[in-house]
N, C-alpha and C positions, 0 to 999 in steps of 0.2 A: 504494499500500499503506499503510495507516494504521499509524503508529508509536505504541505505547503505552508511555508513560515512567512508571517508577515514582516513588515520592516522593522517593527519594534523587536521581534524575536531574532531577527537577522543581526541586527545592530548590537543588541544585547549580548547574543553569543559571541560575535566577534570582539567586542571590547572586553568582555570577561575573560575570554581566552588570551586577549593580548596583555591584560594584567596579571591573570592568575598563573599561566604557565611560566612566565619569566620570574615571577616572584618565588614559585615553588623551586625553580631551578636555581635561582639565587641563594635561596634558604638551604638547599641540599648541597650546593657547591661550598657555601660558607662552612656548614657543618663537616664536610668531607675534609676541607682544608684545616679546619680547627683540629680534626682527629690526626691529620697528617702531622701537624704542628706539635700536638702533644706527644705523638710517637717519637718525633725528633727530639723534643725536650727529654722525654722519658729515656731515650737512648743515651743522650748526654749525661742526664744526671745519674743513671744507674752505673754507666761505665765509669764516670769521674769518681764517684763514690767507691766503687768496687776497686778501681786502679788505686786510689788514696789508702784504702784499708789494707789491700793486698801489699803495698809497699810498706806499711807499718808493721804488718806481720812478718814480711820478709826481712824487715830491719831487725826485729826482735830476734828471729832465728839466726840471722847473720851475728848478732852480738853473742848468742850462745856459742856459736861455731868458732868465733874469735876467742872466747873464754876457754874453749877446749884446747885451742891451739897453744895457750899460755901452759896449760897443764902438760901438754905433750912435750912442750920445751923445757920443762922443769927437770934439772939433772938430779936434784935432791930427791924428787919422787922416783926417778928411775933407779937411783941407788938404794932407796928404802925397799923398792919392790925387788931388786937384784939380791938382797940379803937372803940367806937360807931361811926356809920356813922354821917357825919356832918349834923347839922340842918341848917346852914347858909353858906352863901359864905365865911364869915369870918373864919368859922371852917374849911371849905375846903381848904381855903389858909393856914391854920395852918398844916393841914395834908399835903399838897403839901410841905410846907417847911421842914416838918419832914422827908419825904420820899426821896426827891431829894438828900440831902447829904448821905443817906444810900445807895441810888442807885449808886452814883457816887463813893462812897467808894468800892463797890463791882464790879464796871464795869471793864471789861477788854477789849479785842481787839473787841469785839462783841457787838453790840446794845443790851441792856437789858432793858426790861420793866416788871413792877409788877403791876398787877390790883387786886383791892379788890374783894371779892366774889360777890357783886353786884355793878357793874360798873356804873349803871344807877344812883346810889345815889351819884357818884362822876363825874358829868358831865363835869367839867372843867379839872380833872385830868385824867379821861379815855379817853378823846380825841376821841369821837365817837365810843369807843367800848362799846357796849350795853349787852354783855355776852350771846348773842345768836348766835355768830359766830362759825362756825363748829371747828375751833381750839380750842376755849374756852370751848365749851361743851365736846369736846373730851379729854381735859385736866381733867375736873371735872370728867369725867367717868373713867378715868385711875387710880384714886385713888392714886396719888402721884408718879405714874410712868411717866417717861418722854416720850413724843411723838414728832415725827418729823413730820412736816406738810409743805406742799407747800402752800405759801402764794401769793395771786394775789390781785391787786387792782382793784375794779369795775369789776370783773370777767374777767379780761384780762389775758395774759400769765403770768404765776407765775414768779415772780422776786426774791423772797427770800425764803430761807428755815428757817423756824421757829422750834425752839425747845421749846415746851410748857410743863409746869409741874405744877401740883397743889401744893400750900403751905399749909401743914396741921399743926395743933397744936398737940404737943405730951403732954401727952399720950392719949389724948382725940380723936385724929385723926379728929379733926374738920377742914374742908376745910376753909382756911382764905383768899386765893386768888390764882391768876394764874400768873406765872412767864413765860416770852417769852425771848429767846434769838435769835436774828435775824442774819442770816448768809446769806448775799449776794450770788448770784449765781456766780457771777465773782470771788470771793474769793475761793469758792468751785472749780471752773475749774481751778484757778491758782494752786491747789494742783496736778493737772494732769500734769505730765512731759513727753513730746515726745522726743526721741533721734533727735539731729539736723540733722544727716545724713539720716534719713529716710524721703524719699520724701513725702508719703502719709500714714498717720496713724491717727486713730480717737479714741477717748475714750468717752463713754456715760455713764453717771450715770442715771439709770431708776428705777422708782418705780415698785411695784407690777403689776401695770397695763400696763407698758412698756412706760409710760410717761417719757419723758427725763426731768431730774432734772438738770443737768449740763453736759456740753460737752466741748471738746477741740479737734481740728482738725489741722492737718498740710498738706497743708498750712492753714492759719487761714480763708481765705475766701472760703475754700472748702464747698460746699453745704451740708446740712443735709440730711441724709438717713432715710428712713423708715425701723426701725428695725424690725427684725421677733419676734414673740412672746418670752416671756422670757423662758429661759431654767430652769427647776426645778432643785433643788439639790445645794449642796454648791459650786460646781465648775464644768465647763464643759471643755472638751478637746478642742483643736483646730478643727474646723470644716470648711468645704468648703461650703459656701451658694451663692446663687445668688440674688442680689437685682437689680431689673430692668433689665439692660443689663449688669451688671458689676458682676464679681464674686470676692468673699471676702473670706479670712481667718478671722475667728471670734472666741473669746474665752471670757469666762465671769467668774466673781469671786463675791461671795457675800460680802455685807458691813456689818458693825455692825448693822444698821437697818434691821430687820428681812428679808424681801422679797426684799430689794433693791439690785440691782446689778451694777457691773461696767462691761461694755461691751467694748472690743477692736475690731477694725475693721482694716483691711488692705488689699488693692486690691491684688488679685493674680498676676496681671500683674507687681506690684511693686517688687515682689520677683522673678518672672519667666521670668520677661522681659530680663534681662541680660542673663538668662540661654537660653531662646529661641534664643537669639542672638548666643550664643555659640553653641546652637543645630544647627542652620542653618549653622553657620561656620564649626562645625564639620562634618555635612552631606556633605557639599561642600567639605570639605577636604577629607573625606572618599570617595566620589565619584570620585574626582580627582585622589585619590590615586589609586582606583580600576582601573580606566581608564588608568592611566600610568602603573600600574603593568600589566594590561591585555594587553597592546600594548607591553610592554617589553616581556612578556611571549610569545605572539604570534610571535614575531620577533625570539625568542629563539627556538620556536618550528618550525618555518620555516626554521631556520638555520639547522634543523635536518631533517625534512621531506622533504625539497626540494632535497638534496642530496640523500635521500632515493629513492624519486620517479625517479630521473635521473638514479639511479643505477637499478631499477625495469625495467625501460624502456630499458636500454641496455641489460638486461637479457632476456627480451621478444624478442630482436632482435637476441639473441643467438639462440632461438628456430628457427627463420627463416633462420639461416645459417650465420649471419652477425657477424663476430667476430670482433667487433669495440672496441677501447678503450675509456675509459671514461676520457675525457680531463679535465673535471671540477672537481673542489674541491680537486684535487690530491695534492695541495700545502699546504693544511691545516695539522696542526701538531698534531690535536686531533684524537680522535677514527674514525671520519668520513674519515679524510685524510688517516688513516691506512686502513679503509674498502676499500676506492677507489684504493689505491696503491695494496692492496690484490686482487682486482677484476682485475686491469690490469695485474698483475703477473699470474693470472689464465688464462686470455686471451692469455698471451705470451706462458704459458705452453701448453694450448690447440693448438695454433697455431703450435707450435714446434711438438707437439704430432702428429697433423694431417699431417704436412709436412713429418715427419719421417715415419709415416704409408704409406703414399702414396710412398715414397722412397722405402720401403720394398716391397710394392705391386708391384712397377715397376721392382725392381731387381728380385723378385720372377718370375714375368712374363717373363723377359729376360732369367733367368735361365731355365725356363721351355722350352722356345723357343730354347735354346742352346740344352737342352737335346733332344728335338725332331730333331733338325738338325743333332745331332751326332749319332742319333739311325738309324740303318740300318733296316728301316721298312717295305720296300716294300714286299707284299705277294709273288710276282712272284719269288723274289730273294730266298726266302725259298723254294718254289716249284722246283726251278731250282737245288738247292743243293740237294734236296731229289732225283731228277732224277739222278744226277751225283753219289749219294751214290749207287744206285741200278745197275747203270751200271759198278761201280767199283767191286760191289759183283759179278757180272755175268763175269767180266773180271778176277776174282780170285786175286784181289789186296786189301787185308783187312785193310792195313794201310791207304789207301786212303779212304777207306769206313768208317773207325772209325773217321778220321779227318773230313770228310765231315759230318758225323752224329753229331759230337760235334758241328761243325760250325752251323748246322741247329737248334740244340737245343739252341744254343746261340741267334741265329737270332729270334727264336720264343718266347724267354723269353724277349728279347727287343722290341717286338711289343707292343707299347703303346695303351691299350685298355680303357685308363681313369683311371685305378687303380694305385694309388701311392704306396700302400702297398702290400706286399706279405708275406710269412712266412719265418722264419729263414731257415726252411728245404729247401725251394725253392731257396732261395738266395744262400745257400751253394751249391746246384745242379748246379746253374749258374756258380758259381765261379770255381767248378770242370771242367765244360764243357770248360770253358776259359782256365784253367790250361792244359787240355789235348791237346788242339790245340798248346799252347805254348811249352809244353814238346816235342811234335812231330816236331815243327819247330827247336827247339834247340837240337834235339838228346839226350834228357834226360841229359841236361847239369847241372841240379839242381834237389834238392829232396824237397818235400813238405809234412809236416805232419799236421794233423788235431787233435785238442782236443776240442771236443764239448760236453757240458752238454746235455744229452738226453732230459731232462725235459723242454727245451726251444724251441725245433723243431717246436712246433706248434704255437708259439707266433707270432703275426704281427710284420713285420719289414719292414723298408722303401726299396723299390726296387733300385737296382743298386747303393748300397752304400759301399758293401764289395769288389766288383770286381775291382772298381779304386784303392783301397788300395793294392791289390794284383798286379795290373798291375804296380803301381808306385814301388813296391818292385822288380819286375822282371826288370823293365827299369833300375832303379838307383843302383840296388845292384847285382842282379844275373848276369846280362850281364857284370858286371865289374870284375867278379871272374873267375878263371881258371875253365875250364870245369870239371864238376863233383865235385867241391868243394862247390858250393852254397847250402845253406840249408835254408828253410823258414818254420816256424811254425805259423799255423792260429789256435787261440784259442777263443772259445764264451763261456762265463758263465754269471750267474746271481749274482748281488752284494748280500751281506749278508742280507741287508735290503729289497731285493726283488723289489726294485723299478727301476732298471735299467739293460741293458744288456750290458756287456763289450766284445768288439770284439778287439783282439789284433792281429797284423801281425808283427812277429819278424824275422829279417834275420842277416846273418852274413858278411854283405856287409862293405863298408867304412863308412857308417854312414852318417849323415847330416852335413852340414857346421856349424861351431860355430857362435853363435850369431843370429841364426835364431830365431825371436820370437815365442813363444810358449804360448797359443794355436795359430792355424794359423791366420794370420791377415786378416782383412776383405778388401781384394782387389776386384777389379771389375773383372767380369769373364774373360774379354778380357785380363787383366794382369795375372790373376791366371793361365791361361792355358799355359803360355809361361815357358818352362824349360831352363836350361843353354844354350842348343843347338839351342834354337830358335824354336824347334818344337812344334806343337801343342799338348797338352796332352788330348784333348777330353773331357770327362765329368771327370776332375781331381779331386784331393784332395780338392781344394779350392771350387769347386762348391758343392761337396758332403757336406762339412763342413757347407756351407752357406745354403744349402737346410735343413739341420738338425736343424740349428738354426732358421730359418725362420719357420719351421714347428712345433718345440717343445720348442723353447727357447733358450736363451744363455747358459743355463747349459750344453747343449748337443752339440756334434760336434767331431772334430778329432784333436788330439794332437800328436806331434812327439817328441820323446826322443832318445838320443843315449844310447845303453847298455852298462853296464860296462865292459862286456867280449868282446865288439866289435859288431859292426852293429847297425842297427836302429830298433826301435819298433814304430809302428803306433798304437794309441788307439782310437777306436771309441766308444763312449758313446751314446746309444739308450735307451729311455724310455720303460718301460714295458707297453704294451697295452694289455687290456683284449680282448680276441678274440671274434669275433662276434658269436652270438648264432646260431646253426644250423637250417636251414630251414626246416619246417614241410613238 
């Protein structure tokens, strides 16, 4: 099913998409960049702290190694260990009195013990060390190299870190005894420093099997965690791991002792917790911003689409013939207000045009009725005139016959058969019949001349337009002159551009009154038909002028001008109309 969206829905969806999608992308990219930045800071933070603490532990272990070097280099210790084993308790006491000052002399911050090669021969001095302990055997096997060893009492949890090393005689490389430097685990843990502002951070020192040697956590009472298997290699980058239900960032660094490592753990929530709050706040802010912006956009869109819908509704009413004004939104000063005012101006123009058209049609109808009223149209009158003509011929009265013949032709031309157009030739013939009657009535008191272009005789021409002009010239010019002095010239020609026919009727009468507006004013037919004497002029000049304008436009019609040599000239401008094609 095809869904048709209106303008409001289309603009709303478009603007909401333009605002919502970039805002959501911006929020996502911002959060993604924040996570990347947190990851970078976490890497730097963990690795820096890990490096710092590993250096402190390595420095501590290095100091213990240096302390063992002093013991190895002590000739007095070697001489005491080279002496034969005691054969009696007294000799053992002598040995103890000899060794204790030497040990006190070399003692440092760490508890140091020195055992002969065969501790069982020194039961009081060895203090339960029998030489079969793992750390003792390991020291003997290391051939003078130091060994770190976790020490526990009675198999319990290791409490000390021992550095054991065999003491040998040079250059014979004879093992004389074993030296131990005891480092309590709490001293080792004290070397680990955690920044005070970090809420949860743990450091674990583990051996090659993953057994925890020493640890420090913040807060101090935080439970120990089960560390994952040790990562091989000198140093591992920061990784995200899951221990139990908790996610951690972890990193490790190798210590001076071969496979021992220092591991740092920090919960992911410790770092991302504030970011999660920021994330939630950001998304809430973004969502609120989107809602507010969308509401504002929809209000703005509504401000545009509602007036347009109102305008469309009024335009649909135009198709139904209802030219109603749009009263809404016209007071706005923006483009919508201009559009509404333009629409109302269009309605005003259309209403005026319709009213003017109705007026023209009504006036045209009245002119046609007046034309019909003033036409002597009854056929019986024409037949009667024709009978009078033949009787005058039988009575041998040719003047009466000619006059009646001209009147009959005049009446026959005036019969309205529905045709408004005739030809130039027939219109001239009608004028000549009218002049023949007038000349006989006035005993040839004036003369008439015709100047006609032959190539226009066949062109269509509006019926009964030239005769009223000739009638007006006779009435207002010829009859006011002395008998035999009146002259009239009727001219018809085509303009140079070929677009119009010019008809002029010039006379030598007194001319027209000064101040008469030219061209003829648009009077009502009832007023136009009144001359100065109050007589009705019939189908007069004003009616002919109005007929031409209604038929062909304001360009065409009749104009009156006074001639420089005296008299008046009436000019009729008629368009050239292509003749109808002949019927087959």
